[in-house]
A tleap script that builds the chain and sets N, CA, C and O, in Angstrom:
source leaprc.protein.ff14SB
mol = sequence {
  NMET GLY THR GLY LEU HIE LEU LEU PRO ILE
  LEU VAL LEU CYS HIE GLY LEU ALA GLY LYS
  THR ASP VAL TYR THR ALA PRO GLU GLY GLY
  ASN VAL THR VAL ARG CYS MET ILE TYR GLY
  ASP GLY THR THR LEU TYR PHE CYS GLN ASN
  ASN CYS ASP ASP ILE LEU VAL TRP THR SER
  GLY THR LYS THR GLN GLN SER THR GLY ARG
  TYR ALA VAL GLN TYR GLU GLU GLY PRO THR
  PRO PRO HIE VAL MET HIE VAL SER ILE ARG
  ASN VAL VAL SER SER ASP SER GLY SER TYR
  LEU CYS GLU THR TRP ALA GLY PRO VAL LYS
  THR ASP SER VAL LEU PHE GLN ILE ALA VAL
  THR SER GLY LYS LEU GLY PHE ASP LYS SER
  ASP CPHE
}
set mol.1.N position { -76.802 -8.320 -18.292 }
set mol.1.CA position { -77.172 -6.987 -18.676 }
set mol.1.C position { -76.678 -5.966 -17.638 }
set mol.1.O position { -76.922 -6.167 -16.448 }
set mol.2.N position { -76.026 -4.935 -18.017 }
set mol.2.CA position { -75.420 -3.975 -16.997 }
set mol.2.C position { -76.397 -2.986 -16.548 }
set mol.2.O position { -77.564 -2.992 -16.941 }
set mol.3.N position { -75.897 -2.098 -15.689 }
set mol.3.CA position { -76.825 -1.163 -15.009 }
set mol.3.C position { -77.019 0.112 -15.762 }
set mol.3.O position { -77.909 0.922 -15.504 }
set mol.4.N position { -76.138 0.237 -16.701 }
set mol.4.CA position { -76.213 1.396 -17.548 }
set mol.4.C position { -75.380 2.656 -16.920 }
set mol.4.O position { -75.359 3.750 -17.484 }
set mol.5.N position { -74.744 2.408 -15.784 }
set mol.5.CA position { -73.995 3.433 -15.096 }
set mol.5.C position { -72.515 3.228 -15.464 }
set mol.5.O position { -71.879 2.180 -15.355 }
set mol.6.N position { -72.093 4.391 -15.909 }
set mol.6.CA position { -70.642 4.358 -16.312 }
set mol.6.C position { -69.989 5.420 -15.382 }
set mol.6.O position { -70.455 6.558 -15.322 }
set mol.7.N position { -68.878 5.027 -14.639 }
set mol.7.CA position { -68.277 5.920 -13.797 }
set mol.7.C position { -66.893 6.435 -14.534 }
set mol.7.O position { -66.140 5.650 -15.110 }
set mol.8.N position { -66.674 7.739 -14.449 }
set mol.8.CA position { -65.417 8.203 -15.018 }
set mol.8.C position { -64.674 8.820 -13.934 }
set mol.8.O position { -65.206 9.455 -13.024 }
set mol.9.N position { -63.427 8.613 -14.058 }
set mol.9.CA position { -62.601 9.299 -13.049 }
set mol.9.C position { -62.566 10.797 -13.275 }
set mol.9.O position { -62.807 11.197 -14.414 }
set mol.10.N position { -62.307 11.622 -12.367 }
set mol.10.CA position { -62.344 13.037 -12.549 }
set mol.10.C position { -61.010 13.567 -11.942 }
set mol.10.O position { -60.601 13.248 -10.826 }
set mol.11.N position { -60.407 14.372 -12.764 }
set mol.11.CA position { -59.095 15.080 -12.378 }
set mol.11.C position { -59.356 16.468 -12.449 }
set mol.11.O position { -59.834 16.979 -13.461 }
set mol.12.N position { -59.038 17.173 -11.323 }
set mol.12.CA position { -59.203 18.644 -11.274 }
set mol.12.C position { -57.981 19.293 -10.760 }
set mol.12.O position { -57.256 18.611 -10.035 }
set mol.13.N position { -57.669 20.422 -11.008 }
set mol.13.CA position { -56.508 21.095 -10.720 }
set mol.13.C position { -56.745 22.186 -9.612 }
set mol.13.O position { -57.592 23.061 -9.789 }
set mol.14.N position { -56.048 22.129 -8.557 }
set mol.14.CA position { -56.097 23.123 -7.446 }
set mol.14.C position { -54.836 23.925 -7.425 }
set mol.14.O position { -53.737 23.426 -7.186 }
set mol.15.N position { -55.060 25.297 -7.707 }
set mol.15.CA position { -53.965 26.158 -7.776 }
set mol.15.C position { -53.432 26.728 -6.497 }
set mol.15.O position { -52.335 27.286 -6.451 }
set mol.16.N position { -54.171 26.592 -5.519 }
set mol.16.CA position { -53.858 27.106 -4.160 }
set mol.16.C position { -53.624 28.626 -4.166 }
set mol.16.O position { -52.591 29.064 -3.658 }
set mol.17.N position { -54.472 29.398 -4.680 }
set mol.17.CA position { -54.468 30.814 -4.720 }
set mol.17.C position { -54.923 31.341 -3.385 }
set mol.17.O position { -55.953 30.942 -2.841 }
set mol.18.N position { -54.112 32.261 -2.873 }
set mol.18.CA position { -54.486 32.924 -1.564 }
set mol.18.C position { -55.928 33.531 -1.613 }
set mol.18.O position { -56.384 34.214 -2.529 }
set mol.19.N position { -56.516 33.184 -0.544 }
set mol.19.CA position { -57.939 33.876 -0.341 }
set mol.19.C position { -58.929 33.385 -1.203 }
set mol.19.O position { -59.959 34.051 -1.308 }
set mol.20.N position { -58.799 32.238 -1.906 }
set mol.20.CA position { -59.708 31.701 -2.759 }
set mol.20.C position { -59.773 30.104 -2.447 }
set mol.20.O position { -58.773 29.390 -2.380 }
set mol.21.N position { -61.041 29.687 -2.275 }
set mol.21.CA position { -61.298 28.304 -2.109 }
set mol.21.C position { -62.008 27.728 -3.239 }
set mol.21.O position { -63.199 27.988 -3.410 }
set mol.22.N position { -61.253 26.836 -4.153 }
set mol.22.CA position { -61.802 26.224 -5.150 }
set mol.22.C position { -62.825 25.157 -4.800 }
set mol.22.O position { -62.594 24.433 -3.832 }
set mol.23.N position { -63.872 25.009 -5.466 }
set mol.23.CA position { -64.923 23.855 -5.151 }
set mol.23.C position { -65.028 22.964 -6.392 }
set mol.23.O position { -65.209 23.410 -7.525 }
set mol.24.N position { -64.901 21.680 -6.088 }
set mol.24.CA position { -64.890 20.806 -7.120 }
set mol.24.C position { -66.098 19.860 -6.987 }
set mol.24.O position { -66.560 19.620 -5.872 }
set mol.25.N position { -66.575 19.361 -8.016 }
set mol.25.CA position { -67.777 18.350 -7.971 }
set mol.25.C position { -67.371 16.902 -8.272 }
set mol.25.O position { -66.479 16.661 -9.086 }
set mol.26.N position { -67.967 16.030 -7.673 }
set mol.26.CA position { -67.558 14.694 -7.889 }
set mol.26.C position { -68.823 13.758 -7.782 }
set mol.26.O position { -69.602 13.930 -6.844 }
set mol.27.N position { -69.043 12.789 -8.703 }
set mol.27.CA position { -70.253 12.145 -8.700 }
set mol.27.C position { -70.301 11.020 -7.585 }
set mol.27.O position { -69.295 10.333 -7.406 }
set mol.28.N position { -71.341 10.832 -6.898 }
set mol.28.CA position { -71.372 9.790 -5.829 }
set mol.28.C position { -71.068 8.269 -6.483 }
set mol.28.O position { -71.635 7.828 -7.483 }
set mol.29.N position { -70.147 7.638 -5.773 }
set mol.29.CA position { -69.732 6.430 -6.411 }
set mol.29.C position { -68.571 6.539 -7.372 }
set mol.29.O position { -68.047 5.498 -7.767 }
set mol.30.N position { -68.163 7.615 -7.747 }
set mol.30.CA position { -67.053 7.910 -8.593 }
set mol.30.C position { -65.665 8.154 -7.831 }
set mol.30.O position { -65.572 8.051 -6.608 }
set mol.31.N position { -64.694 8.457 -8.595 }
set mol.31.CA position { -63.341 8.697 -8.057 }
set mol.31.C position { -63.036 10.183 -8.389 }
set mol.31.O position { -63.458 10.684 -9.431 }
set mol.32.N position { -62.333 10.847 -7.531 }
set mol.32.CA position { -61.806 12.206 -7.727 }
set mol.32.C position { -60.443 12.245 -7.316 }
set mol.32.O position { -60.032 11.666 -6.311 }
set mol.33.N position { -59.589 13.071 -8.254 }
set mol.33.CA position { -58.174 13.388 -7.883 }
set mol.33.C position { -58.100 14.932 -8.110 }
set mol.33.O position { -58.556 15.542 -9.076 }
set mol.34.N position { -57.401 15.474 -6.976 }
set mol.34.CA position { -57.317 16.904 -7.049 }
set mol.34.C position { -55.721 17.192 -7.242 }
set mol.34.O position { -54.928 16.510 -6.591 }
set mol.35.N position { -55.285 18.124 -8.066 }
set mol.35.CA position { -53.757 18.296 -8.190 }
set mol.35.C position { -53.581 19.545 -7.523 }
set mol.35.O position { -54.058 20.581 -7.987 }
set mol.36.N position { -52.870 19.510 -6.374 }
set mol.36.CA position { -52.592 20.711 -5.478 }
set mol.36.C position { -51.146 21.211 -6.005 }
set mol.36.O position { -50.239 20.391 -6.147 }
set mol.37.N position { -50.969 22.519 -6.278 }
set mol.37.CA position { -49.730 23.123 -6.551 }
set mol.37.C position { -49.062 23.481 -5.222 }
set mol.37.O position { -49.647 24.271 -4.481 }
set mol.38.N position { -48.035 23.030 -4.909 }
set mol.38.CA position { -47.438 23.231 -3.580 }
set mol.38.C position { -46.197 24.181 -3.817 }
set mol.38.O position { -45.345 23.859 -4.645 }
set mol.39.N position { -46.105 25.227 -3.165 }
set mol.39.CA position { -45.009 26.249 -3.306 }
set mol.39.C position { -43.922 26.250 -2.196 }
set mol.39.O position { -42.896 26.927 -2.262 }
set mol.40.N position { -44.248 25.423 -1.168 }
set mol.40.CA position { -43.235 25.335 -0.120 }
set mol.40.C position { -42.625 23.936 -0.144 }
set mol.40.O position { -43.176 22.983 -0.696 }
set mol.41.N position { -41.382 23.869 0.526 }
set mol.41.CA position { -40.711 22.598 0.586 }
set mol.41.C position { -40.964 22.015 1.958 }
set mol.41.O position { -41.070 22.737 2.949 }
set mol.42.N position { -41.063 20.670 2.000 }
set mol.42.CA position { -41.331 19.980 3.188 }
set mol.42.C position { -41.153 18.514 3.061 }
set mol.42.O position { -41.237 18.002 1.945 }
set mol.43.N position { -40.923 17.826 4.074 }
set mol.43.CA position { -40.778 16.286 3.949 }
set mol.43.C position { -41.922 15.518 4.448 }
set mol.43.O position { -41.972 14.301 4.269 }
set mol.44.N position { -42.958 16.239 5.140 }
set mol.44.CA position { -44.053 15.557 5.691 }
set mol.44.C position { -45.358 16.199 4.936 }
set mol.44.O position { -45.588 17.409 4.923 }
set mol.45.N position { -46.138 15.253 4.338 }
set mol.45.CA position { -47.207 15.687 3.603 }
set mol.45.C position { -48.495 15.268 4.247 }
set mol.45.O position { -48.506 14.210 4.877 }
set mol.46.N position { -49.599 16.009 4.147 }
set mol.46.CA position { -50.898 15.699 4.731 }
set mol.46.C position { -51.977 15.953 3.732 }
set mol.46.O position { -52.007 16.971 3.040 }
set mol.47.N position { -52.900 14.956 3.676 }
set mol.47.CA position { -54.167 15.149 2.965 }
set mol.47.C position { -55.192 15.001 4.084 }
set mol.47.O position { -55.333 13.929 4.672 }
set mol.48.N position { -55.914 16.102 4.377 }
set mol.48.CA position { -56.593 16.057 5.548 }
set mol.48.C position { -58.121 16.968 5.291 }
set mol.48.O position { -58.308 17.773 4.379 }
set mol.49.N position { -58.948 16.645 6.190 }
set mol.49.CA position { -60.428 17.242 6.013 }
set mol.49.C position { -60.562 17.984 7.285 }
set mol.49.O position { -59.823 17.759 8.244 }
set mol.50.N position { -61.598 18.954 7.295 }
set mol.50.CA position { -62.047 19.585 8.570 }
set mol.50.C position { -60.918 20.310 9.158 }
set mol.50.O position { -60.617 20.087 10.331 }
set mol.51.N position { -60.274 21.148 8.461 }
set mol.51.CA position { -59.093 21.997 9.099 }
set mol.51.C position { -58.000 21.074 9.621 }
set mol.51.O position { -57.314 21.451 10.571 }
set mol.52.N position { -57.796 19.877 9.050 }
set mol.52.CA position { -56.879 18.896 9.425 }
set mol.52.C position { -57.237 18.296 10.759 }
set mol.52.O position { -56.367 17.681 11.375 }
set mol.53.N position { -58.356 18.416 11.214 }
set mol.53.CA position { -58.888 17.581 12.407 }
set mol.53.C position { -58.880 16.022 12.038 }
set mol.53.O position { -58.609 15.140 12.853 }
set mol.54.N position { -59.174 15.832 10.855 }
set mol.54.CA position { -59.250 14.425 10.286 }
set mol.54.C position { -58.084 14.295 9.195 }
set mol.54.O position { -58.174 14.694 8.035 }
set mol.55.N position { -56.993 13.677 9.760 }
set mol.55.CA position { -55.968 13.245 8.589 }
set mol.55.C position { -56.304 12.129 7.926 }
set mol.55.O position { -56.444 11.061 8.522 }
set mol.56.N position { -56.470 12.254 6.612 }
set mol.56.CA position { -56.812 11.109 5.810 }
set mol.56.C position { -55.642 10.219 5.412 }
set mol.56.O position { -55.671 8.989 5.463 }
set mol.57.N position { -54.595 10.970 5.004 }
set mol.57.CA position { -53.336 10.388 4.663 }
set mol.57.C position { -52.158 11.200 5.043 }
set mol.57.O position { -52.242 12.424 4.940 }
set mol.58.N position { -51.027 10.626 5.488 }
set mol.58.CA position { -49.943 11.484 5.664 }
set mol.58.C position { -48.622 10.504 5.257 }
set mol.58.O position { -48.651 9.279 5.371 }
set mol.59.N position { -47.628 11.160 4.834 }
set mol.59.CA position { -46.384 10.483 4.446 }
set mol.59.C position { -45.233 11.407 4.872 }
set mol.59.O position { -45.379 12.629 4.903 }
set mol.60.N position { -44.155 10.831 5.179 }
set mol.60.CA position { -42.957 11.524 5.507 }
set mol.60.C position { -41.682 10.967 5.018 }
set mol.60.O position { -41.611 9.769 4.741 }
set mol.61.N position { -40.691 11.741 4.895 }
set mol.61.CA position { -39.442 11.347 4.288 }
set mol.61.C position { -39.383 11.264 2.860 }
set mol.61.O position { -39.858 12.164 2.168 }
set mol.62.N position { -38.770 10.125 2.303 }
set mol.62.CA position { -38.603 10.004 0.983 }
set mol.62.C position { -39.912 9.178 0.318 }
set mol.62.O position { -39.968 8.958 -0.891 }
set mol.63.N position { -40.817 8.808 1.136 }
set mol.63.CA position { -41.964 8.222 0.639 }
set mol.63.C position { -42.962 9.095 -0.080 }
set mol.63.O position { -43.594 9.919 0.581 }
set mol.64.N position { -43.154 8.985 -1.361 }
set mol.64.CA position { -43.770 10.033 -2.177 }
set mol.64.C position { -45.102 9.458 -2.473 }
set mol.64.O position { -45.859 10.227 -3.066 }
set mol.65.N position { -45.534 8.346 -2.208 }
set mol.65.CA position { -46.871 7.723 -2.491 }
set mol.65.C position { -47.411 6.957 -1.319 }
set mol.65.O position { -46.783 5.997 -0.871 }
set mol.66.N position { -48.594 7.361 -0.788 }
set mol.66.CA position { -49.181 6.489 0.251 }
set mol.66.C position { -50.667 6.405 0.041 }
set mol.66.O position { -51.241 7.263 -0.630 }
set mol.67.N position { -51.311 5.396 0.595 }
set mol.67.CA position { -52.771 5.304 0.498 }
set mol.67.C position { -53.342 4.712 1.783 }
set mol.67.O position { -52.686 3.904 2.440 }
set mol.68.N position { -54.403 5.059 2.098 }
set mol.68.CA position { -55.111 4.577 3.243 }
set mol.68.C position { -56.516 4.439 3.037 }
set mol.68.O position { -57.254 5.424 3.005 }
set mol.69.N position { -56.986 3.099 2.873 }
set mol.69.CA position { -58.468 2.848 2.561 }
set mol.69.C position { -58.768 3.553 1.180 }
set mol.69.O position { -58.131 3.176 0.197 }
set mol.70.N position { -59.634 4.480 1.064 }
set mol.70.CA position { -60.182 5.097 -0.088 }
set mol.70.C position { -59.393 6.272 -0.577 }
set mol.70.O position { -59.609 6.797 -1.669 }
set mol.71.N position { -58.436 6.684 0.295 }
set mol.71.CA position { -57.609 7.939 0.174 }
set mol.71.C position { -56.177 7.693 -0.326 }
set mol.71.O position { -55.593 6.662 0.008 }
set mol.72.N position { -55.637 8.543 -1.061 }
set mol.72.CA position { -54.302 8.432 -1.515 }
set mol.72.C position { -53.686 9.771 -1.800 }
set mol.72.O position { -54.337 10.749 -2.166 }
set mol.73.N position { -52.376 9.750 -1.604 }
set mol.73.CA position { -51.480 10.905 -1.891 }
set mol.73.C position { -50.371 10.536 -2.883 }
set mol.73.O position { -49.857 9.425 -2.754 }
set mol.74.N position { -49.975 11.300 -3.798 }
set mol.74.CA position { -48.774 11.035 -4.675 }
set mol.74.C position { -48.085 12.391 -4.792 }
set mol.74.O position { -48.738 13.361 -5.178 }
set mol.75.N position { -46.897 12.495 -4.501 }
set mol.75.CA position { -46.127 13.757 -4.502 }
set mol.75.C position { -45.058 13.726 -5.627 }
set mol.75.O position { -44.296 12.765 -5.729 }
set mol.76.N position { -45.009 14.810 -6.488 }
set mol.76.CA position { -43.953 14.987 -7.446 }
set mol.76.C position { -43.087 16.224 -6.988 }
set mol.76.O position { -43.529 17.368 -7.088 }
set mol.77.N position { -41.997 15.984 -6.549 }
set mol.77.CA position { -40.995 17.151 -6.302 }
set mol.77.C position { -40.150 17.426 -7.365 }
set mol.77.O position { -39.337 16.589 -7.758 }
set mol.78.N position { -40.293 18.749 -7.972 }
set mol.78.CA position { -39.456 19.100 -8.961 }
set mol.78.C position { -38.219 19.839 -8.341 }
set mol.78.O position { -38.123 19.980 -7.122 }
set mol.79.N position { -37.336 20.276 -9.164 }
set mol.79.CA position { -36.205 20.912 -8.656 }
set mol.79.C position { -36.236 22.309 -7.954 }
set mol.79.O position { -35.391 22.772 -7.188 }
set mol.80.N position { -37.488 22.918 -8.420 }
set mol.80.CA position { -37.932 24.069 -7.773 }
set mol.80.C position { -39.423 24.112 -7.618 }
set mol.80.O position { -40.075 23.322 -8.301 }
set mol.81.N position { -40.039 24.921 -6.820 }
set mol.81.CA position { -41.410 24.923 -6.619 }
set mol.81.C position { -42.046 25.496 -7.980 }
set mol.81.O position { -41.323 26.126 -8.752 }
set mol.82.N position { -43.348 25.281 -8.256 }
set mol.82.CA position { -44.273 24.482 -7.456 }
set mol.82.C position { -44.078 23.034 -7.639 }
set mol.82.O position { -43.807 22.573 -8.748 }
set mol.83.N position { -44.222 22.219 -6.473 }
set mol.83.CA position { -44.198 20.811 -6.618 }
set mol.83.C position { -45.709 20.411 -6.723 }
set mol.83.O position { -46.581 21.259 -6.529 }
set mol.84.N position { -45.990 19.206 -7.011 }
set mol.84.CA position { -47.389 18.763 -7.283 }
set mol.84.C position { -47.704 17.613 -6.318 }
set mol.84.O position { -46.998 16.612 -6.190 }
set mol.85.N position { -48.791 17.855 -5.684 }
set mol.85.CA position { -49.375 16.790 -4.806 }
set mol.85.C position { -50.742 16.370 -5.200 }
set mol.85.O position { -51.693 17.150 -5.145 }
set mol.86.N position { -50.850 15.066 -5.622 }
set mol.86.CA position { -52.157 14.673 -6.070 }
set mol.86.C position { -52.768 13.917 -5.049 }
set mol.86.O position { -52.138 13.000 -4.523 }
set mol.87.N position { -53.988 14.206 -4.684 }
set mol.87.CA position { -54.791 13.623 -3.675 }
set mol.87.C position { -56.107 13.093 -4.254 }
set mol.87.O position { -56.770 13.740 -5.065 }
set mol.88.N position { -56.461 11.845 -3.781 }
set mol.88.CA position { -57.535 11.087 -4.481 }
set mol.88.C position { -58.409 10.531 -3.416 }
set mol.88.O position { -58.010 10.263 -2.283 }
set mol.89.N position { -59.563 10.382 -3.823 }
set mol.89.CA position { -60.643 9.710 -2.994 }
set mol.89.C position { -61.469 8.710 -4.070 }
set mol.89.O position { -62.043 9.130 -5.075 }
set mol.90.N position { -61.418 7.502 -3.711 }
set mol.90.CA position { -62.050 6.447 -4.459 }
set mol.90.C position { -63.558 6.323 -3.884 }
set mol.90.O position { -63.805 6.442 -2.684 }
set mol.91.N position { -64.428 6.099 -4.761 }
set mol.91.CA position { -65.853 5.598 -4.471 }
set mol.91.C position { -66.460 6.757 -3.501 }
set mol.91.O position { -66.821 6.476 -2.358 }
set mol.92.N position { -66.534 7.848 -3.935 }
set mol.92.CA position { -66.940 8.952 -3.234 }
set mol.92.C position { -68.429 8.843 -2.690 }
set mol.92.O position { -69.260 8.327 -3.438 }
set mol.93.N position { -68.797 9.269 -1.514 }
set mol.93.CA position { -70.037 9.245 -0.976 }
set mol.93.C position { -70.393 10.623 -0.437 }
set mol.93.O position { -69.564 11.489 -0.159 }
set mol.94.N position { -71.753 10.739 -0.314 }
set mol.94.CA position { -72.284 12.212 0.132 }
set mol.94.C position { -71.483 12.834 1.340 }
set mol.94.O position { -71.300 14.043 1.484 }
set mol.95.N position { -71.068 11.928 2.118 }
set mol.95.CA position { -70.417 12.500 3.427 }
set mol.95.C position { -69.006 13.017 3.065 }
set mol.95.O position { -68.421 13.750 3.863 }
set mol.96.N position { -68.434 12.662 1.885 }
set mol.96.CA position { -67.146 13.198 1.431 }
set mol.96.C position { -67.301 14.677 1.141 }
set mol.96.O position { -66.303 15.396 1.087 }
set mol.97.N position { -68.401 15.103 0.971 }
set mol.97.CA position { -68.560 16.680 0.603 }
set mol.97.C position { -67.980 17.423 1.848 }
set mol.97.O position { -68.178 17.065 3.009 }
set mol.98.N position { -67.242 18.497 1.467 }
set mol.98.CA position { -66.624 19.377 2.589 }
set mol.98.C position { -65.316 19.877 2.199 }
set mol.98.O position { -64.917 19.787 1.038 }
set mol.99.N position { -64.544 20.474 3.266 }
set mol.99.CA position { -63.302 21.146 2.969 }
set mol.99.C position { -62.124 20.274 3.153 }
set mol.99.O position { -62.123 19.422 4.042 }
set mol.100.N position { -61.165 20.438 2.392 }
set mol.100.CA position { -59.911 19.466 2.347 }
set mol.100.C position { -58.706 20.390 2.350 }
set mol.100.O position { -58.852 21.573 2.044 }
set mol.101.N position { -57.531 19.900 2.681 }
set mol.101.CA position { -56.253 20.545 2.724 }
set mol.101.C position { -55.201 19.552 2.202 }
set mol.101.O position { -55.137 18.367 2.528 }
set mol.102.N position { -54.379 20.198 1.342 }
set mol.102.CA position { -53.028 19.641 1.099 }
set mol.102.C position { -52.047 20.403 1.795 }
set mol.102.O position { -52.074 21.627 1.669 }
set mol.103.N position { -51.109 19.812 2.576 }
set mol.103.CA position { -50.265 20.465 3.543 }
set mol.103.C position { -48.868 19.833 3.243 }
set mol.103.O position { -48.719 18.670 2.870 }
set mol.104.N position { -47.853 20.739 3.450 }
set mol.104.CA position { -46.505 20.177 3.653 }
set mol.104.C position { -45.847 20.841 4.886 }
set mol.104.O position { -46.111 21.993 5.233 }
set mol.105.N position { -45.098 20.147 5.430 }
set mol.105.CA position { -44.483 20.547 6.682 }
set mol.105.C position { -42.986 20.175 6.729 }
set mol.105.O position { -42.630 19.045 6.393 }
set mol.106.N position { -42.062 21.152 7.160 }
set mol.106.CA position { -40.647 20.862 7.425 }
set mol.106.C position { -40.482 20.863 8.845 }
set mol.106.O position { -40.555 21.913 9.484 }
set mol.107.N position { -40.259 19.734 9.392 }
set mol.107.CA position { -40.275 19.678 10.950 }
set mol.107.C position { -41.582 20.187 11.479 }
set mol.107.O position { -42.678 19.819 11.057 }
set mol.108.N position { -41.387 21.054 12.428 }
set mol.108.CA position { -42.587 21.703 13.078 }
set mol.108.C position { -43.207 22.775 12.446 }
set mol.108.O position { -44.180 23.318 12.969 }
set mol.109.N position { -42.680 23.200 11.208 }
set mol.109.CA position { -43.126 24.362 10.582 }
set mol.109.C position { -43.968 24.015 9.250 }
set mol.109.O position { -43.491 23.335 8.341 }
set mol.110.N position { -45.124 24.492 9.231 }
set mol.110.CA position { -45.959 24.256 8.080 }
set mol.110.C position { -45.426 25.236 6.947 }
set mol.110.O position { -45.359 26.455 7.108 }
set mol.111.N position { -45.035 24.541 5.727 }
set mol.111.CA position { -44.436 25.315 4.711 }
set mol.111.C position { -45.513 25.815 3.586 }
set mol.111.O position { -45.357 26.870 2.972 }
set mol.112.N position { -46.638 24.926 3.383 }
set mol.112.CA position { -47.641 25.426 2.496 }
set mol.112.C position { -48.861 24.669 2.763 }
set mol.112.O position { -48.804 23.608 3.384 }
set mol.113.N position { -49.992 25.162 2.318 }
set mol.113.CA position { -51.346 24.629 2.747 }
set mol.113.C position { -52.275 25.097 1.523 }
set mol.113.O position { -52.363 26.284 1.208 }
set mol.114.N position { -52.906 24.148 0.910 }
set mol.114.CA position { -53.891 24.472 -0.134 }
set mol.114.C position { -55.272 23.837 0.360 }
set mol.114.O position { -55.466 22.667 0.690 }
set mol.115.N position { -56.219 24.932 0.329 }
set mol.115.CA position { -57.566 24.618 0.689 }
set mol.115.C position { -58.387 24.441 -0.368 }
set mol.115.O position { -58.328 25.292 -1.256 }
set mol.116.N position { -59.261 23.393 -0.506 }
set mol.116.CA position { -60.255 23.229 -1.492 }
set mol.116.C position { -61.489 22.631 -0.984 }
set mol.116.O position { -61.526 22.315 0.205 }
set mol.117.N position { -62.538 22.431 -1.760 }
set mol.117.CA position { -63.737 21.872 -1.264 }
set mol.117.C position { -64.083 20.727 -2.326 }
set mol.117.O position { -63.692 20.785 -3.492 }
set mol.118.N position { -64.816 19.733 -1.835 }
set mol.118.CA position { -65.498 18.726 -2.715 }
set mol.118.C position { -66.942 18.738 -2.534 }
set mol.118.O position { -67.415 18.692 -1.398 }
set mol.119.N position { -67.622 18.791 -3.492 }
set mol.119.CA position { -69.126 18.712 -3.418 }
set mol.119.C position { -69.571 17.420 -4.215 }
set mol.119.O position { -69.347 17.330 -5.422 }
set mol.120.N position { -70.180 16.467 -3.533 }
set mol.120.CA position { -70.511 15.184 -4.017 }
set mol.120.C position { -72.005 15.364 -4.669 }
set mol.120.O position { -72.949 15.786 -4.002 }
set mol.121.N position { -72.099 15.028 -5.932 }
set mol.121.CA position { -73.383 15.046 -6.442 }
set mol.121.C position { -73.952 13.620 -6.664 }
set mol.121.O position { -73.243 12.651 -6.936 }
set mol.122.N position { -75.230 13.585 -6.530 }
set mol.122.CA position { -75.869 12.249 -6.874 }
set mol.122.C position { -76.378 12.197 -8.244 }
set mol.122.O position { -76.351 13.197 -8.962 }
set mol.123.N position { -76.869 11.008 -8.657 }
set mol.123.CA position { -77.480 10.909 -10.085 }
set mol.123.C position { -76.525 10.065 -11.056 }
set mol.123.O position { -75.414 9.669 -10.704 }
set mol.124.N position { -76.975 9.881 -12.074 }
set mol.124.CA position { -76.405 8.970 -12.995 }
set mol.124.C position { -75.324 9.770 -13.848 }
set mol.124.O position { -75.525 10.873 -14.356 }
set mol.125.N position { -74.180 9.055 -13.922 }
set mol.125.CA position { -73.040 9.766 -14.606 }
set mol.125.C position { -72.690 8.873 -15.812 }
set mol.125.O position { -72.377 7.688 -15.700 }
set mol.126.N position { -72.769 9.536 -16.958 }
set mol.126.CA position { -72.497 8.805 -18.319 }
set mol.126.C position { -73.727 8.425 -18.871 }
set mol.126.O position { -74.755 8.936 -18.427 }
set mol.127.N position { -73.775 7.475 -19.915 }
set mol.127.CA position { -75.008 7.112 -20.476 }
set mol.127.C position { -74.866 5.797 -21.052 }
set mol.127.O position { -73.737 5.306 -21.089 }
set mol.128.N position { -75.893 5.133 -21.526 }
set mol.128.CA position { -75.796 3.884 -22.278 }
set mol.128.C position { -76.800 4.053 -23.465 }
set mol.128.O position { -77.507 5.054 -23.587 }
set mol.129.N position { -76.806 2.944 -24.372 }
set mol.129.CA position { -77.563 3.141 -25.575 }
set mol.129.C position { -79.094 3.216 -25.298 }
set mol.129.O position { -79.855 3.563 -26.202 }
set mol.130.N position { -79.546 2.899 -24.077 }
set mol.130.CA position { -81.032 2.933 -23.793 }
set mol.130.C position { -81.393 4.414 -23.525 }
set mol.130.O position { -82.573 4.751 -23.432 }
set mol.131.N position { -80.321 5.346 -23.395 }
set mol.131.CA position { -80.695 6.671 -23.246 }
set mol.131.C position { -81.095 7.442 -24.537 }
set mol.131.O position { -81.573 8.573 -24.452 }
set mol.132.N position { -80.905 6.852 -25.678 }
set mol.132.CA position { -81.319 7.423 -26.925 }
set mol.132.C position { -82.637 7.049 -27.512 }
set mol.132.O position { -82.997 7.537 -28.583 }
savepdb mol mol.pdb
quit
């Protein structure tokens, strides 16, 4: 007999609009992927938290996909900007609530930075037949 809990992955779009911080919700225990639109070029990518005091994942050079523990980055570079940086957290917990950044760097120069927030919610996600 199952728990009746059904987790659904969540995909959200992060536009990176200047002066605006988007807030996304994710259910505790679920997965969340944010799609950051990157308008600068760079060979080093960061997915970080707390104004980049905590670097969750970074990748450099031609490596376009990297994961560390519950965190992952996938980068899709097109011929012209915007490029797409997917950042993911698996099995989110309440302490994952907070501010995050998608950043690109070309050598010592930051070429773009997209700020967003994740708010982790508690409670049941989905339903089963006993809910009716």
